[in-house]
Every structure is written in structure tokens, then in C-alpha cells.
N, C-alpha and C positions, 0 to 999 in steps of 0.2 A: 637447128642442128642440136643434138645433145650429146654430151658424152657419156658413157659408161664406164665405170669402175672395173677396175682390172682384178681379179678375184686375190686377195690376201696385198693389195697395194698398201693398204693402211694411209694413204696421203690424202690430200684434197683433190678435189674434183670441180671444175669449173663448168657451168652448163649456162645456156642463154634460155633454156625452155624453163618457164616458170613451174613448170607442172612436173619437174623432174623428180623430184624425192616424193611426191605422191604416186608418181608410174612403179617407184623402187619399192613403196611398201606393198602396193597392189601384186608387183611380180613375186614378192616375198611373202604373199600372205599371212598379212600383218595382224588378222584376227584369227586364224587358226591354231597360232603358235600360245605357249604360256604369255601371260600378261600379269601387269600388276593392276589389280582391282581394287577397290574400297566398298566395304560395307557398313551401311547408316543404319539409325533408327530414327523415324521420324514422327512426330504429332503434329505437328504445325501445320495449318491449311490443309487439314486431313479429316474435319470434323470431330477433332478428339481421337480418332483411329489410328493404331499404331500400325507402320509400314516398315519393312526391312528394304532399303532402296541399295541395287549394286550398281557403282560407279565405276567409270575409267575403261568400259571396253571398248576397243578398235577394232572393228571389221565392219562386215557387210550386214546388213539389217537382217537378212535372213539367218546369218549365224546368231545375231542379239536373241532374235525371236527364237530358235532352237534352244539357246541356253535359259531364257527365261521359261519357255515351257518346261523344258528338263528340271529347273530349281524348284519350280510350282509344282510338278509331280513328286519330287522327292519331300517335301515339306507338306504335300498334302493339303495346301492353300489356295485359296484365288489369288489373282494379279494382273498385272499387263507389263508392257515394254512402251514408254513413251520417251520422247526427248534424247534417245540413246541413255537410258537407265532402266532398269530391272527393277520394277516395282512388288513386293509380296507382301499380302495382306497378313498383321499379327508379327509379334516377334519372333523371327526364327533365323538371328544371326548366327548362334553355333551351329545350325545344321547348314547355312547357306556356308558358312567359313568349309566346313567339313567337306562338301561338295565340292567346291571350287578348287580346295587344296588335292582332292583326290582327281580332279581334274588338270592336276601339273600348273594350276595357276599360283600366284604369290597372292595372298589376299591381307590384307591390314583391317581390322576392325577401327573405323573412324567415327567422329561425331559423338555422340550421347548415346 
């Protein structure tokens, strides 16, 4: 049996259900709202080629694929989605940050 928090209670909720918080996040649509994402530029382990990496997306795999497809189209570049990260070929940090900001995400440039 799991306890459901009352709206606006602001207090602690005890639940014996180990999946309680994951159920709440899924019900709230955790991937559909604004998120804090990190945009990295990487060259290591990529055959010397530069790749723009977007990390920190929490949502369904379908939402991640859609976001990756949109960013690749906006940058006019190839790429993929692997291990919860969006990979875009080339240095497109500024464009990616611009588009993610327009989609109401909080974006930070990180890494090198």
C-alpha cells in the first residue's frame, strides 16, 4: 500500500512501496517539462572527431529520440541517441543551447 501526498501538503510522506517516487515522476510527466541539461563537446574515444553531447535528459526513450531528431535537423548534422545522451556530429554547442533554451529547458555549457 502506498500513500499519496496531498496537494500543497509540503510535508513528508511515508510509503512502503519502493517504486513510489518513480510512479509519481511518471504521473507528473517528468520528461515533458523544462529540465536542466548539460551540453558538452567531446573528442576523446571518437577517432579524433568532435561531437556535441547533450546530457541530463530524464524522460521516455521516445521523447529523447524526438529531441535528438529535432536537434540534428536544426543543426543540419548527423548524430544519434545512445545511453541516454544525444550525440550530434561536429561542434554545434551554441546552436544546441539556443534551441534547447527556446524549448524552455535550462541549459548549461559544460566540459571542454
